[in-house]
N, C-alpha and C positions, 0 to 999 in steps of 0.2 A: 859506341859509335861516337865520333867527334861531332861537336856542336855545328861546325861548318857543313859537314856532310848531311846532317839532319836539316839544316836550313835549306840546302839545296834540294833535298827530297821534298821538303814541304812545298816547294814551288811546283812540283809535279805530282803531288799527292792527290788522290781522288777527292771529288766535290765533298763527300761525306762518307763515312763508313760506320758499320755497325759493330761494335766490339763483340768478341766471342762470349759465349755464356760464362758466367763468373760466379762463384760462390761467396764472393765478398759481401754482397748485401745480407745474404742470409747469416753469415757469420757475424756481421756488425749487428743485426737485430738480436741475435741470441746473446751477444756480449752486452748490449744495452739493457736487455731484459734481466741479466744477472746483476748489473750495476744497480738498477732500480730496485729489484728484489732485495739484494744485499742492504742497500741503504735503508729500506723500509724495516727490515728486521733489525739493523743495527740501531737506529734511533729509538726502537722499541725494546732495547736492552736484551735482545737475543744474541748470544755469544757467536753464533755461527754467521751472523749478519755481516761482521767485518770481513771474514774470510771469503764469503760469497762476493762482496763488493770488491775486494782485491782481486779475485780471479776475473771479474767482469772487466774491471779497468785494464788489467794486463792483457786480457784477450782483445780488447778494443785497441789497445796500442799496437798489438801484433797484426790484427786485421788492417788498421789504417797504415801501418808501415808497409805492408805488401801491396795495398790498394794503390796508395800514391806511388810506390815503386813501379807498378804496372802503367800508371799514367805517365810517369817520367820516361819510362821505356818506349811508350808510344810516341811521346814528343822527340825523343832522341833518335827514335827510328825512322823518322820522316813521315809518319802516318798522319799527322796534324795538318790539314790544309788550312787555307784562309778562313773557309767556312767554319771549321772546328775552333779556330783562333777566335773568331767572332762570337761563337757559342760560349766559350770560356768567359770571355769578357762580359758578356751579358749575365752569365750566371754569377760571376763575382760581384757585379754591380747590384744585382737583386738580393744577394746574400748580404751585402753591406747594408743595402735599404732595410732589410728585416733586422739588422743589428740596430740600426738608427731608431726603428719603431720600438725595439726592446728596451733601449735606454730611455727613449721619450716617455715610456710608461712610468719608469721609476722617477724621472725628473718631473712628470705630471704628478705623481703621488706626493713629491716633496713639496711642490707648490701649493696643491690642494690642501695638504695637511697644515702647512704653515699659514696660508693666507685665508683660507675658508673655514675649516672646521675648528681650528684653534681659537680664533676670536669668536666663532659662533658658540662654542662650548663655554666660554668665559663670560657670557653675558648673564644678567641677573637671573633670568628665568631658569636657566640650565644650571646655575650654581645652586639654586634653591631646590630644583627637582631631582637633578642627576648628581653632580659632584661638588660638594661644598668645598669652598677655598681652592678651586681650580682657578689658576691664572693664565691669562692669554700671552704669556712670554714665550719666546723661542730662543734656545730650546725650552721646553717645559717638562716638569717632573710629574705630569699627570696629576690625578687627585691626591690630595695631601696625605703623605705617608704611605703611599703604595709603590713608589718607585725609589730605589736607593739613590742618593744624591750622586751627581757625577759632573764632570766638567767636559765642555766640548773642545774639540780640537781647533786650534787656530791656524792661520796660514803661515806662521813662523815657527821654526825654520823648515822642517822637513817637507811640508807640502810645497813650499816655494822652491826648495832644491830639487824635488821631483819634477816640478814644472820645467825648470831649467835643464833637467837631464832629457825629458821627453822632447821639448823643443829643440834641442841640440841634436838629439837623435834623429829627428825629422830632416834636419839640415844635412847631416852626414849621409843619410840614406839618399837624398836628393843628389848630393855629389857623387856618390857611388853609381847612381843611375846614369848621370851625364858621362861618367867615366866609361861605364859599359858602352854606351851608345857611341862613344868615340873610339871604341876598341881598345881601350887602356885597362886590360884585365888585372893587371897587378894593382893599379890605383883603385879599381872597384873593390877588389878583395879587401885592401887595407881599410877603406871607409866602411865596409860592411862589418868587418870585425869590430870596428869601433862602435858601430850602431848596435850591434848585438851586446857589446859590453855595457853601453849606456842603458840598453833596455833592461838587462838583468840587474844593473844597479838600482834602477828604479824599484824593482821588485824587492831587493834587499832593504831599501830605505823604508818601503811601505810596511815590510815585516816588522822592522824595528818600531815603526810608527804605531802599528797595531799592539805590540807588546806594551809600549808606554801608554797607550790609551786605556788598555785593559787592566793593567796592573797599577798604574799610578793615577789616572784620571777616573778610574772606575767606570768608564764608558764601555758597556757591553751591549750585546745583541738585545737584551731585554730591558734596556734603558729607555723605555717609551718608545714613541714614534720616532724621535731624532736618532736614538741608537740603532734601531731597525733599519731606517733609511740610510743612516751613515754607512753602515757594514754592507748593505745590500749594494749601494751604488758604487762605493770605493772597492768593495770585494769582487763584485763582477767585473769592473774595470781592471783590477789587478789580474784577475783570470784571464781577460782578453790580452793584457800585455804579456803574460807568460806564453799564450798561444801565439801572439804575434812575433815575440822574440824567438821562439821555437821555430816558426816558419822561416824567419830571416837566417837563423842558424842553418837550416837545410839549404836555403839559397846560396849561403856562403859556401858550404862544402860543394855544392854544385858548380859554382864558380871556379872553385880550386881544382875540380875534376876536369874542367874544360867545357861545361855546359854553357848554353846561351851564346848568342852572337849580338852584334849591333843592332840587327834587324829581327830577331827571333829570340824574344825573351819575356813572354808573357808571365811565366812563372815568377819571374823577379817583379814585374810590375803589379801582379795580383797581390803579392805580399806586401809590396809597398803601399798599394792603396789601402789595404787593411791597416798598416801601421799609422798612416796618416790619419785615418778615421779614429784610431785609439788616441792619437794626439789631440785631435778636436774634442772628443768626449771629456778628456781630462781637463782641457781648459774650461768646459761648462762646469765640471765638478769643483775645480779650484775656486771658481767665482761663487757659484751657489751654495756650495757646501761648507767651505772653509772661510769665506769672506762675508757672504750675506747671511 
């Protein structure tokens, strides 16, 4: 069904509706259980763990593909009223808020480890009782001789290039949004394709940075508090970039198929909100992980 037809139907859609019974939640729960079971077995050196994990991941992708497909069908079928649209907006807003709290925990860990525990453990009392020769520098190498020496990652040049890529992608996404609101579908598609390309370019640069850090700088996950926090913060952010770029890819394909109109395009807006959130988190990482 065309986007214009769905927009017209949305104006006369019921105030609210109750979706039909669905097996998607049950299938998603089973898939996630297989993912966690497989991961637990895998990290404990059980050979079957990897295959259970793989089956769980593939099953989850299958469920999400059909689940989101049903949601898209509801939107294009004109079922979503203004009330449903508001519900989606609040849901996306609270989801992004939960993501803010998620990253706030890791930023808080970085601050607390650097500004509180490191100086505290380096004072004379703790050096005598706990860890002799522990220094309060950041990044630190833990008690003497317990952590393999490593180098930290500076802001030049890959992190700075990645910052430029993400900031530019936020600009191109905004241009695409304005083009869609002006009913210039062709321009919106062009700028969305460029946005997706910039997003995946960021992922490629970060993968190269990880290889460089691991093999040449000897910065690994077990490189003390700095190594753990570096990979947790940048790794989870990279995962969110992959999710966001995938979301924007789906939105671009929907644009090409004729979905969305100037007045009816929350799917586009929700993905854009998420992408701008990812941009802001990266600015925090760029400053507090690479510069400070």
